[in-house]
Each structure stands twice: as structure tokens, then as C-alpha cells.
C-alpha positions as CSV (number, residue, x, y, z in Angstrom):
1,X,-71.6,-29.4,-88.3
2,X,-74.0,-27.3,-90.3
3,X,-77.4,-28.3,-88.9
4,X,-79.2,-26.5,-91.7
5,X,-77.3,-27.7,-94.8
6,X,-79.7,-29.1,-97.4
7,X,-77.2,-29.8,-100.1
8,X,-78.2,-32.7,-102.4
9,X,-81.9,-32.5,-101.4
10,X,-85.0,-31.7,-103.5
11,X,-87.8,-29.5,-102.2
12,X,-91.2,-29.0,-103.7
13,X,-92.9,-25.8,-102.8
14,X,-96.6,-25.8,-103.7
15,X,-97.5,-22.1,-104.2
16,X,-93.8,-21.2,-104.5
17,X,-94.8,-18.4,-106.9
18,X,-96.4,-16.4,-104.0
19,X,-94.9,-13.9,-101.7
20,X,-94.5,-16.2,-98.7
21,X,-93.9,-19.3,-100.8
22,X,-91.3,-17.5,-102.8
23,X,-89.4,-16.4,-99.7
24,X,-89.4,-20.0,-98.5
25,X,-88.2,-21.3,-101.8
26,X,-85.3,-18.9,-101.8
27,X,-84.4,-20.0,-98.2
28,X,-84.4,-23.7,-99.1
29,X,-82.3,-23.0,-102.2
30,X,-79.8,-20.9,-100.3
31,X,-79.1,-23.9,-98.1
32,X,-78.4,-26.1,-101.1
33,X,-81.7,-27.7,-101.9
34,X,-82.9,-27.9,-105.5
35,X,-86.3,-26.3,-105.4
36,X,-89.3,-27.1,-107.6
37,X,-91.5,-24.0,-107.7
38,X,-95.1,-25.1,-108.4
39,X,-98.0,-22.7,-109.2
40,X,-100.3,-21.4,-111.9
41,X,-98.7,-18.0,-112.5
42,X,-95.5,-18.6,-114.5
43,X,-94.4,-15.0,-114.5
44,X,-94.2,-14.9,-110.7
45,X,-92.7,-18.3,-110.5
46,X,-90.0,-17.3,-112.9
47,X,-89.3,-14.2,-110.9
48,X,-88.6,-16.5,-107.9
49,X,-86.5,-18.8,-110.0
50,X,-84.4,-15.8,-111.2
51,X,-83.8,-14.6,-107.7
52,X,-82.7,-18.1,-106.7
53,X,-80.3,-18.4,-109.6
54,X,-78.9,-14.9,-109.0
55,X,-78.0,-16.1,-105.5
56,X,-76.3,-19.2,-106.9
57,X,-79.1,-21.7,-106.2
58,X,-80.9,-24.2,-108.4
59,X,-84.6,-24.4,-109.2
60,X,-87.1,-25.2,-111.8
61,X,-90.6,-23.9,-112.4
62,X,-93.6,-26.3,-112.8
63,X,-96.9,-24.8,-113.9
64,X,-99.9,-26.6,-112.3
65,X,-103.3,-26.1,-110.9
66,X,-102.6,-27.4,-107.4
67,X,-106.2,-28.5,-106.9
68,X,-106.0,-30.9,-109.9
69,X,-104.7,-34.3,-109.2
70,X,-103.5,-34.9,-112.8
71,X,-101.4,-31.7,-112.7
72,X,-99.7,-32.6,-109.5
73,X,-98.9,-36.1,-110.8
74,X,-97.4,-34.5,-113.8
75,X,-95.2,-32.4,-111.5
76,X,-94.1,-35.5,-109.7
77,X,-93.0,-37.2,-112.9
78,X,-91.1,-34.1,-114.0
79,X,-89.4,-33.5,-110.7
80,X,-88.3,-37.2,-110.5
81,X,-86.9,-36.9,-114.1
82,X,-85.1,-33.7,-113.0
83,X,-83.5,-34.8,-109.6
84,X,-84.5,-38.4,-109.0
85,X,-85.8,-37.8,-105.4
86,X,-88.0,-35.7,-103.2
87,X,-87.0,-34.8,-99.6
88,X,-89.2,-31.9,-98.6
89,X,-92.8,-30.8,-99.5
90,X,-94.0,-27.4,-98.5
91,X,-97.8,-26.8,-98.9
92,X,-98.1,-23.0,-99.3
93,X,-100.9,-22.3,-101.7
94,X,-103.6,-20.0,-100.4
95,X,-106.5,-17.7,-101.2
96,X,-108.9,-15.7,-99.0
97,X,-112.1,-13.7,-99.0
98,X,-113.9,-11.4,-96.6
99,X,-117.4,-12.3,-97.7
100,X,-119.9,-12.2,-94.7
101,X,-121.1,-15.6,-93.7
102,X,-124.7,-15.2,-94.8
103,X,-123.6,-13.9,-98.2
104,X,-121.2,-16.7,-98.8
105,X,-121.9,-18.7,-101.9
106,X,-120.8,-22.3,-102.3
107,X,-118.7,-21.5,-105.4
108,X,-116.5,-19.2,-103.2
109,X,-116.5,-21.8,-100.4
110,X,-115.4,-24.5,-102.8
111,X,-112.6,-22.4,-104.3
112,X,-111.1,-21.4,-101.0
113,X,-111.4,-25.0,-99.6
114,X,-109.9,-26.4,-102.8
115,X,-106.9,-24.1,-102.8
116,X,-106.2,-24.1,-99.1
117,X,-107.2,-27.6,-98.0
118,X,-107.7,-29.9,-101.0
119,X,-104.3,-29.0,-102.4
120,X,-102.7,-30.1,-99.1
121,X,-104.5,-33.4,-99.2
122,X,-103.6,-34.1,-102.9
123,X,-100.0,-33.1,-102.7
124,X,-99.4,-35.0,-99.5
125,X,-100.9,-38.1,-101.0
126,X,-99.0,-37.8,-104.3
127,X,-95.6,-36.6,-103.1
128,X,-95.9,-38.3,-99.6
129,X,-96.4,-41.7,-101.2
130,X,-93.3,-41.2,-103.3
131,X,-91.4,-40.3,-100.2
132,X,-92.5,-43.6,-98.6
133,X,-91.5,-45.6,-101.7
134,X,-88.1,-43.9,-101.6
135,X,-87.5,-45.3,-98.2
136,X,-85.3,-42.5,-96.9
137,X,-87.7,-40.4,-94.9
138,X,-88.5,-36.7,-95.6
139,X,-90.4,-33.6,-94.4
140,X,-93.8,-32.2,-95.1
141,X,-94.3,-28.6,-94.0
142,X,-97.8,-27.2,-94.1
143,X,-98.6,-23.5,-93.9
144,X,-101.4,-22.8,-91.4
145,X,-102.5,-19.5,-90.0
146,X,-103.3,-17.7,-86.8
147,X,-106.9,-17.8,-88.0
148,X,-107.0,-21.6,-87.6
149,X,-107.6,-21.5,-83.8
150,X,-109.4,-19.5,-82.7
151,X,-111.0,-18.4,-86.0
152,X,-110.7,-14.7,-87.0
153,X,-113.6,-12.5,-87.8
154,X,-114.4,-11.7,-91.5
155,X,-112.6,-14.7,-92.9
156,X,-114.9,-17.6,-92.2
157,X,-114.0,-20.0,-95.0
158,X,-110.3,-19.2,-94.7
159,X,-110.3,-19.9,-91.0
160,X,-112.2,-23.2,-91.5
161,X,-109.7,-24.3,-94.2
162,X,-106.7,-23.6,-92.0
163,X,-108.3,-25.5,-89.1
164,X,-108.4,-28.4,-91.5
165,X,-104.8,-27.9,-92.3
166,X,-104.0,-28.3,-88.6
167,X,-106.0,-31.5,-88.4
168,X,-104.3,-32.9,-91.5
169,X,-100.9,-32.0,-90.0
170,X,-101.5,-34.0,-86.8
171,X,-103.1,-36.9,-88.7
172,X,-100.2,-37.3,-91.2
173,X,-97.6,-36.8,-88.5
174,X,-99.0,-40.0,-86.9
175,X,-99.5,-41.9,-90.1
176,X,-96.1,-41.2,-91.7
177,X,-93.8,-41.4,-88.6
178,X,-93.1,-45.1,-89.2
179,X,-91.7,-44.1,-92.5
180,X,-89.5,-41.4,-91.0
181,X,-91.4,-38.7,-92.7
182,X,-92.0,-35.7,-90.4
183,X,-95.1,-33.5,-90.8
184,X,-95.2,-30.1,-89.2
185,X,-96.8,-26.8,-89.8
186,X,-95.8,-23.1,-89.6
187,X,-98.4,-20.7,-88.2
188,X,-97.7,-17.3,-89.7
189,X,-99.1,-14.2,-88.2
190,X,-100.0,-11.2,-90.4
191,X,-97.8,-11.0,-93.5
192,X,-99.3,-8.7,-96.2
193,X,-99.7,-10.7,-99.3
194,X,-102.0,-10.8,-102.3
195,X,-104.7,-12.9,-100.7
196,X,-105.1,-10.6,-97.7
197,X,-104.4,-7.1,-98.9
198,X,-108.0,-6.7,-100.0
199,X,-109.3,-7.2,-96.4
200,X,-106.7,-5.1,-94.6
201,X,-108.7,-2.0,-94.0
202,X,-107.3,0.8,-91.8
203,X,-109.6,-0.3,-89.0
204,X,-108.6,-4.0,-89.3
205,X,-104.9,-3.1,-89.4
206,X,-105.3,-1.1,-86.1
207,X,-107.0,-4.1,-84.5
208,X,-104.2,-6.5,-85.7
209,X,-101.5,-4.2,-84.3
210,X,-103.4,-4.0,-81.0
211,X,-103.3,-7.8,-80.7
212,X,-99.7,-8.2,-81.9
213,X,-97.2,-7.5,-79.1
214,X,-94.4,-6.7,-81.6
215,X,-96.7,-4.1,-83.2
216,X,-95.9,-4.7,-86.8
217,X,-96.5,-7.0,-89.8
218,X,-94.2,-9.8,-90.5
219,X,-91.7,-9.8,-93.3
220,X,-91.7,-12.8,-95.6
221,X,-88.0,-13.4,-94.9
222,X,-88.9,-14.0,-91.3
223,X,-90.5,-17.3,-92.3
224,X,-87.3,-18.6,-93.8
225,X,-85.6,-19.9,-90.6
226,X,-88.7,-21.9,-89.7
227,X,-89.0,-23.7,-93.0
228,X,-85.3,-24.5,-93.2
229,X,-85.3,-25.8,-89.7
230,X,-88.3,-28.1,-90.4
231,X,-86.8,-29.2,-93.8
232,X,-83.4,-30.1,-92.2
233,X,-83.2,-33.7,-91.0
234,X,-80.2,-32.8,-88.9
235,X,-81.9,-30.0,-87.1
236,X,-85.4,-31.4,-86.6
237,X,-85.1,-35.2,-86.9
238,X,-87.3,-35.8,-83.8
239,X,-89.8,-33.0,-84.5
240,X,-93.2,-34.1,-86.0
241,X,-96.8,-33.1,-85.4
242,X,-95.9,-29.7,-84.1
243,X,-96.7,-26.1,-85.0
244,X,-94.2,-23.3,-85.1
245,X,-95.7,-19.8,-84.6
246,X,-94.1,-16.9,-86.5
247,X,-96.6,-14.3,-85.5
248,X,-95.0,-11.5,-83.5
249,X,-96.7,-12.8,-80.3
250,X,-100.2,-12.7,-81.7
251,X,-101.0,-16.1,-80.2
252,X,-99.8,-15.1,-76.7
253,X,-102.0,-11.9,-76.6
254,X,-105.1,-11.6,-74.4
255,X,-106.9,-8.6,-73.1
């Protein structure tokens, strides 16, 4: 039995045009899932789609502002017209900033909270409700961060938003369990991507390595096993409300 076979399923990856979301989209497609890549940047989304198709997978690109309810409802309609079902939702949109706390403006706060947290609420409402109506269960995978607990220095708003993601994950796991919809989160360590490259100074990189037992950054492909595991009903049918750390040991490190 192939525990990780996703043939015949449909996966929606919010932020699937990003570095981490793209890697997870490719992994889901490689196991047979039809992947809906959702994001604002069509060029990057189409790059992911091309990689999936080159490997023999199936995907479609859906342009949307993931903080806008009407955009996500339009994606829902289009995905249902395409495949007729939704089995997995991955919430992977994200943005970051290193603005010091006392210099933080509310426009920046609102933007980070909207992209990192509001999008999770909206997409879970819209696609999660459809999963309930389908009546065949499903999986929601949220992408948290090692900055969620305890919070990291220099990324106040980002840390607060990811703490919110953790809370939403636990809440929805309880709420959706009667419908056989599992809700879990992946906690990545440090994976260089667009939203954090601007804050990775040489000094900060040295500090990160000091606190990462494996003494290196993660590679986006190293998130693929976790997302496939959580998407697979065969492999993780009794797993909900949990957090899988993919962080090179960062969470186990003390002085």
C-alpha cells in the first residue's frame, strides 16, 4: 500500500507561487494530486506550473489577492469547475518585515496580518466550508514558523501573525474533526525565501546557525515530505491539531 498516494485528489495551495509554496505544490502533484496554484504573481505561479507539468503532474494557476474574500470565492468556483472537488488546502502565503516595534506603522502591521493571518481565516472559511458540504473529509495544512513561540527578535508583527496561525490551527482542528477534516501545521525553521532575505544580515545568520543544531538553512524540498504526509488520508488519518517541526533542531536548542 502506498501511504502517500494522492491520485484523484485536488489540492489548493494558497501562496503556491512562492519558494516554499512552490516546492510543496510540486510534491503534492508528484503524488498524483491536481494542484491549484493560487497567488498574485502569475509569472512565478506559471513557473511552478511548468515544473509540475514537466514532471508529469497536473496543475492550474489561479490569480488572486489571498486577502480578498471575493477573489478566493472566485478561485473556489473555478477549482470546482475544473476538478469538482477539494481534498487539501495548504495555507502558505506570507510576508515579513524587520521594522523595529516603536517605528512600526499600522499600515505595515495590517499588511502583514492580512497576508499571514487573515488569508488563513478566509481560505479556511471558504474552502473548509466546501469540504464540509462535500461530506468526504479533507486536510488543511497551515504554515506556521519557529517565530510563533517563542517570538523572534526583529520580526514583531510576523511572530504575532504566526502565533495566530497556531491558535487557528488548534481551534479548527477541534471544530472540523466531526466532519473528518484534519487541521495541522508545519513549523519551518529558516528557509531563505523572498520574505526573509532582506533581514538575513551576516550577524543574524551567525546567530541562526548557532541556534540550529544541524548548522545550515533548510532546503525547500525538505518541506515536501511533511506536506504530503499531512495531505494523505492513508498516512495521517488520525492526526489533527498537531505541529510538525522541520527546523534542523532549532526548537530543541537551549544554551
